[in-house]
C-alpha positions in Angstrom: -9.8 -16.3 17.4 -7.3 -17.2 14.8 -7.6 -15.7 11.4 -7.2 -18.4 8.5 -8.0 -16.0 5.7 -7.2 -12.4 6.3 -3.7 -11.1 6.3 -2.2 -7.7 7.3 -3.8 -6.4 3.9 -6.8 -8.4 3.4 -7.0 -11.7 1.7 -4.0 -12.5 -0.8 -2.8 -15.7 -2.5 -2.0 -17.5 -5.7 -5.0 -17.2 -8.2 -6.8 -20.4 -8.5 -5.4 -21.7 -5.6 -7.1 -21.4 -1.9 -8.0 -19.0 -1.0 -7.9 -17.0 -4.5 -10.4 -19.1 -5.7 -13.9 -18.0 -7.3 -15.5 -20.5 -5.2 -14.1 -18.4 -2.3 -14.4 -14.9 -3.5 -18.1 -15.8 -4.2 -18.2 -16.8 -0.2 -16.6 -13.6 0.9 -18.7 -11.7 -1.3 -21.9 -13.4 0.6 -20.2 -13.0 3.7 -19.6 -9.0 3.0 -22.6 -8.5 1.8 -24.4 -10.1 4.7 -22.3 -8.4 7.2 -22.9 -4.8 5.6 -26.2 -5.0 4.7 -28.0 -2.2 6.8 -31.5 -3.1 8.5 -34.5 -1.6 7.2 -35.4 -0.4 3.4 -32.8 1.4 1.4 -30.5 0.7 -1.3 -27.5 -1.4 -0.4 -24.4 -0.2 -2.4 -20.9 -1.5 -2.8 -18.2 -0.7 -5.3 -15.7 -2.8 -6.7 -12.3 -2.0 -8.3 -9.4 -3.9 -9.4 -6.0 -3.9 -10.9 -4.9 -5.1 -14.4 -4.5 -9.1 -13.3 -5.8 -11.5 -15.5 -7.4 -13.0 -12.6 -9.0 -9.9 -11.7 -11.8 -10.8 -14.4 -12.6 -14.0 -12.3 -12.6 -12.6 -8.9 -14.5 -9.8 -9.7 -17.5 -11.7 -11.3 -17.3 -14.3 -8.2 -17.6 -11.3 -5.8 -20.2 -9.6 -7.8 -22.6 -12.9 -7.7 -22.0 -13.1 -3.9 -22.9 -9.9 -2.9 -25.8 -9.5 -5.4 -27.2 -12.9 -4.0 -27.3 -11.0 -0.3 -29.1 -7.9 -2.4 -26.2 -5.7 -2.5 -26.1 -3.3 -5.6 -23.0 -3.6 -7.3 -20.9 -0.6 -8.9 -18.2 -1.7 -11.0 -15.1 0.4 -11.3 -12.8 -1.3 -13.5 -9.0 -0.9 -13.4 -8.6 1.8 -10.7 -5.6 2.6 -8.0 -6.6 1.2 -4.4 -7.1 4.6 -3.0 -9.7 5.4 -5.7 -11.5 2.7 -3.8 -11.8 4.3 -0.5 -12.5 7.9 -2.1 -15.2 6.5 -4.2 -16.7 4.6 -1.2 -17.2 7.5 0.6 -18.1 10.0 -2.5 -20.7 7.4 -3.8 -22.1 6.9 -0.4 -21.6 2.8 -0.9 -21.9 0.5 2.4 -18.5 -1.0 1.4 -15.7 -0.9 -0.8 -14.0 -3.7 -2.4 -10.4 -3.7 -4.2 -9.2 -6.6 -6.1 -5.5 -6.7 -6.2 -2.1 -8.0 -4.8 -0.4 -4.8 -4.6 3.5 -5.4 -5.7 3.2 -9.0 -5.9 3.6 -11.0 -9.4 0.8 -11.2 -11.8 0.2 -15.1 -10.5 -1.1 -13.5 -7.0 -4.2 -11.6 -6.2 -6.2 -10.4 -3.4 -9.3 -8.8 -2.1 -9.3 -5.7 0.2 -12.7 -4.7 1.7 -13.4 -0.9 2.9 -15.8 0.4 5.1 -18.3 3.1 4.5 -15.9 5.9 5.8 -13.3 4.8 3.1 -11.0 3.1 5.4 -9.7 -0.6 5.7 -11.6 -2.8 7.9 -10.6 -3.5 11.2 -9.5 -7.1 12.5 -12.5 -7.5 14.1 -14.6 -6.8 11.4 -12.4 -8.8 9.0 -12.7 -11.5 11.6 -16.6 -11.3 11.5 -16.7 -11.7 7.8 -14.6 -14.7 7.9 -16.8 -16.4 10.3 -19.5 -15.9 7.9 -17.6 -16.6 5.0 -17.0 -20.3 6.7 -21.0 -20.7 7.5 -24.1 -20.7 5.2 -24.9 -17.1 4.7 -28.9 -16.6 4.2 -29.3 -15.1 0.6 -31.7 -12.6 -0.4 -35.2 -13.3 -1.7 -35.6 -13.5 -5.5 -37.3 -9.8 -5.7 -34.1 -8.7 -3.4 -31.3 -9.9 -5.2 -29.3 -6.7 -6.2 -28.1 -5.0 -9.7 -24.7 -4.9 -11.0 -23.6 -1.7 -13.5 -20.6 -0.6 -14.4 -19.2 2.9 -13.5 -17.5 4.5 -16.6 -16.5 7.7 -15.1 -15.3 6.5 -11.5 -11.5 6.8 -12.6 -12.2 10.4 -14.0 -13.6 11.1 -10.5 -10.8 10.4 -8.7 -8.3 12.0 -11.1 -10.3 15.4 -10.4 -10.0 14.9 -6.6 -6.5 13.7 -6.7 -5.8 17.4 -8.4 -7.3 19.3 -6.0 -4.6 18.1 -3.5 -2.1 20.1 -5.6 -1.5 23.6 -4.3 -4.1 25.7 -6.7 -1.2 28.6 -7.1 1.3 26.3 -8.8 1.6 24.3 -11.8 4.2 21.5 -13.3 5.0 23.8 -16.2 8.8 23.0 -17.4 9.2 19.7 -15.4 10.1 16.7 -17.2 8.6 13.6 -15.0 9.2 10.0 -15.8 5.8 8.2 -14.3 6.2 4.4 -13.7 2.7 2.6 -13.2 4.0 -0.9 -13.1 1.7 -2.3 -15.8 -1.3 -1.6 -13.2 -4.2 0.1 -11.8 -2.9 3.7 -12.3 -1.5 3.2 -15.8 -4.1 5.7 -17.2 -4.9 7.8 -14.3 -1.2 8.9 -13.1 -0.2 10.1 -16.6 -3.0 11.9 -17.5 -3.1 13.8 -13.7 0.5 14.8 -14.2 -0.3 15.9 -17.8 -3.4 18.0 -16.9 -0.9 19.4 -14.4 1.5 20.9 -16.9 4.3 18.4 -16.5 6.0 16.9 -19.6 5.2 13.3 -19.0 7.4 10.2 -19.9 5.1 7.2 -19.4 6.6 3.8 -18.1 4.9 0.6 -17.4 1.5 1.6 -18.9 0.8 -1.3 -21.5 -1.0 -4.1 -19.0 -1.9 -7.3 -20.6 -2.9 -9.2 -17.4 0.3 -10.7 -16.8 3.2 -8.1 -16.8 1.9 -6.1 -13.6 5.0 -5.6 -11.6 7.5 -7.0 -13.8 10.7 -5.4 -13.9 8.7 -1.9 -13.5 7.2 -0.2 -10.5 8.3 0.9 -6.9 10.0 -2.7 -6.3 12.0 -2.4 -9.5 13.1 1.4 -9.9 15.8 0.2 -12.5 13.7 0.6 -15.8 12.5 4.2 -14.7 15.6 5.2 -13.4 17.2 4.4 -16.7 14.5 6.3 -18.4 15.0 9.4 -16.1 18.5 9.6 -17.2 17.9 8.6 -21.0 15.3 11.1 -21.0 17.1 13.8 -19.3 14.1 13.9 -17.0 13.6 16.0 -13.7 12.2 13.3 -11.8 10.8 10.0 -11.4 7.8 8.4 -9.8 7.5 4.9 -9.4 4.2 3.4 -8.6 3.4 -0.1 -7.3 0.5 -2.5 -9.2 -2.6 -0.9 -7.0 -0.7 2.3 -6.8 -0.8 2.9 -2.9 3.1 2.7 -2.9 5.4 5.4 -4.5 9.3 5.7 -4.7 10.5 8.7 -5.9 14.0 9.4 -8.4 16.1 12.2 -8.8 17.4 13.1 -12.0 20.2 11.1 -11.7 18.1 8.1 -11.0 18.9 8.2 -7.0 15.9 6.4 -5.1 14.1 8.5 -2.1 12.0 5.6 -0.4 8.8 6.0 1.8 11.2 7.3 5.1 12.8 10.1 2.9 9.5 11.3 1.5 7.7 11.3 4.9 10.9 12.9 6.3 10.6 15.6 3.7 6.8 16.1 4.1 6.8 16.0 7.8 9.5 18.9 8.1 7.5 21.0 5.6 4.1 20.5 7.2 5.4 21.3 10.8 7.2 24.4 9.2 3.5 25.3 8.0 1.8 24.2 11.5 -0.1 21.4 9.6 1.5 18.4 11.6 -1.1 17.3 13.9 0.7 16.9 17.3 4.1 17.3 16.0 3.9 13.4 15.2 4.7 11.4 12.3 3.1 7.8 12.4 5.5 5.0 10.6 6.1 1.2 11.1 8.3 -0.9 12.9 10.6 -0.9 9.6 11.2 2.8 9.4 15.0 3.6 9.5 16.3 4.9 12.8 18.0 7.8 10.8 14.2 9.0 10.4 13.8 8.9 14.2 16.7 10.8 15.0 15.9 13.1 12.0 12.5 14.0 13.5 13.9 14.2 17.3 16.7 16.7 16.0 13.4 18.8 14.8 11.4 18.5 18.0 9.0 16.0 16.5 8.0 12.7 17.4 7.9 9.5 15.7 5.0 6.9 16.9 5.8 3.3 15.4 2.9 1.1 14.3 3.1 -2.8 13.1 3.6 -3.3 9.7 1.1 -2.5 7.1 -0.6 0.6 6.0 -3.6 -0.2 7.8 -2.2 -0.5 11.1 -0.5 3.0 10.5 -3.8 4.4 9.7 -5.3 2.9 12.7 -2.6 4.4 14.8 -3.1 8.0 13.3 -6.9 7.8 13.8 -6.2 6.9 17.4 -3.8 9.7 17.7 -5.5 12.0 15.7 -2.2 12.6 13.5 -2.1 13.0 10.1 0.8 12.0 8.2 2.3 8.5 8.4 3.3 5.7 6.2 5.7 2.8 5.7 9.4 2.6 4.2 8.1 0.6 1.3 6.1 3.5 0.0 2.9 3.9 1.5 1.8 7.4 2.4 -0.8 8.1 4.5 -2.1 11.7 4.3 -5.5 11.8 6.0 -6.3 15.3 5.3 -6.4 13.7 1.6 -7.2 10.0 1.4 -8.2 7.1 3.8 -5.0 5.0 2.9 -1.9 5.0 1.1 -1.9 6.9 -2.0 1.1 6.9 -4.1 0.1 9.5 -7.0 -1.0 12.0 -4.2 2.4 11.5 -2.5 3.9 12.0 -5.7 2.3 15.4 -6.2 3.1 16.6 -2.6 6.9 15.9 -3.7 6.1 17.7 -7.2 4.8 20.6 -5.2 8.0 20.9 -3.1 9.9 21.0 -6.4 7.7 23.7 -7.8 7.2 25.7 -5.0 11.1 25.8 -3.9 12.5 25.9 -7.2 14.9 23.3 -6.1 15.9 20.1 -8.2 14.7 16.6 -6.7 18.5 15.8 -5.9 18.1 18.4 -3.2 14.8 17.0 -1.8 15.2 13.3 -1.7 17.4 13.0 1.2 16.4 14.6 4.2 18.7 12.3 6.7 21.7 9.7 6.6 20.2 6.7 6.6 21.7 4.2 9.3 22.8 0.9 7.4 20.2 -1.4 7.4 19.8 -5.0 6.3 16.6 -6.8 5.6 16.5 -10.7 4.0 13.7 -12.5 3.7 13.4 -16.5 4.6 10.7 -18.3 2.3 9.0 -21.2 4.4 6.8 -24.2 3.4 3.3 -24.5 4.5 2.8 -25.7 8.3 6.3 -25.0 9.2 6.7 -22.5 12.3 10.5 -21.8 12.0 10.5 -19.3 14.8 9.3 -21.5 17.3 12.8 -23.5 16.9 15.1 -23.3 19.9 18.0 -22.8 17.4 16.4 -19.8 15.7 15.3 -18.2 19.5 19.1 -18.6 20.5 20.1 -17.2 17.3 17.8 -14.1 17.9 18.8 -13.6 21.9 22.7 -13.7 20.6 22.1 -11.1 18.2 20.1 -8.7 20.4 22.7 -9.1 23.0 25.5 -7.8 20.4 22.7 -4.8 19.3 22.1 -3.7 22.6 22.8 0.3 22.5 24.3 0.1 19.1 21.2 -0.6 16.8 18.3 -2.4 16.8 16.5 -5.9 15.5 13.4 -6.8 14.0 12.1 -10.4 13.3 8.3 -10.8 11.8 6.4 -13.1 9.8 5.3 -11.3 6.8 1.3 -11.0 6.7 1.1 -11.7 2.7 3.5 -14.4 1.9 5.1 -17.3 3.8 8.4 -15.2 4.8 10.3 -14.8 7.7 11.7 -11.0 7.5 15.0 -10.7 9.3 16.1 -6.8 9.5 18.7 -5.2 11.6 20.2 -1.8 11.6 23.5 -0.9 12.9 26.5 1.7 12.2 29.1 -1.1 12.1 28.3 -2.8 8.8 30.2 -6.0 9.3 28.5 -6.4 12.9 25.2 -5.7 10.9 26.0 -8.9 8.2 27.2 -11.1 10.7 24.0 -10.7 12.8 21.6 -11.1 10.0 23.0 -13.9 8.1 23.6 -15.6 11.7 19.6 -15.4 12.2 19.2 -16.4 8.1 20.9 -19.4 9.0 19.1 -20.6 12.0 16.0 -19.9 10.1 17.2 -21.9 7.0 17.9 -24.7 8.9 14.8 -25.1 10.7 12.3 -24.9 7.5 
């Protein structure tokens, strides 16, 4: 059955426009509450976190109404990182966790992500069942069984204390000057406080959210602001999170960026040396650079590719029993520590390598040479199906023929925005530009 509401990372869209309306949030709350209510007696509990978007208040209230209406007791965490919701869902023995966030998107967008009682994001099948319930009339609780809602004041603090336990006990960050860019998002208090408590001199960026400046010229998708701060303050390293802090980019002391592929390569190599990399395998998405695969092969390790979306990376990790994975975009998933991508904990692992080795960030941010990669996005209108166009299909076939044995091509729809993503890798950069531009023009002609 085709899903209408859920994409690769929950339900997402423009606030106050279908499906991100208070009405739909109410229905999703009712549907999720009915889906997760256990049979028999006992409390039925859900934790709700959010980022700093203005629309978060509206969606939080609507979800709370829907969930309590089905008998769920709601624990409101306020602004916390997405991985904190996964952690606290398990820690607080909740039946369900909900994060209200559109991650790296601009403030106009928002989203709703669901976590199961194990702290992991829901499967496609579970989301499909919730979607079916949301489209039907859900049976509500009788008056005496309506749920209660309460604020949890120390949820962020609980997560911060846990995050610190993932940093090696024998190490400190004394003497390190760290720029932390929180994207005016969910980690604007948690991340600087954790770094300071571990001994770092902290230079905070993007820590003044006003409801509309989340991800605005800051964070993991706009690293220039943090890079300028690194250079201006003579910092040793920069850590850039996105709006819900499940992604990270690392900057060295010159402002050079290490993306998720480089961070995963560093961690995979270190964990393999320590005998900690389960099965000698790293899981990454189909977008990860060919250079990462070559680096791992050269170390006698293996790369397992999964569809785009940290949820699919995690599902592959769980199926294979592997404990390290992620995406080029900065989702770093370490199931020894977290159930989803965690930008803060990944940043702490990088800082631990700096503290352990005494090496500067510049010596750690590039484990391999990137194969030239070009990614272009083409936006399309509602109802359009540009990939079905014969002209687009012909352009793709021609590009694949040119790249055979020399690189690779990936064409896909975004799961969170109306975009066609065209990505290719090839050492011949002139050919790379030609094949990508050819497909982009064909897609534009079809929208």
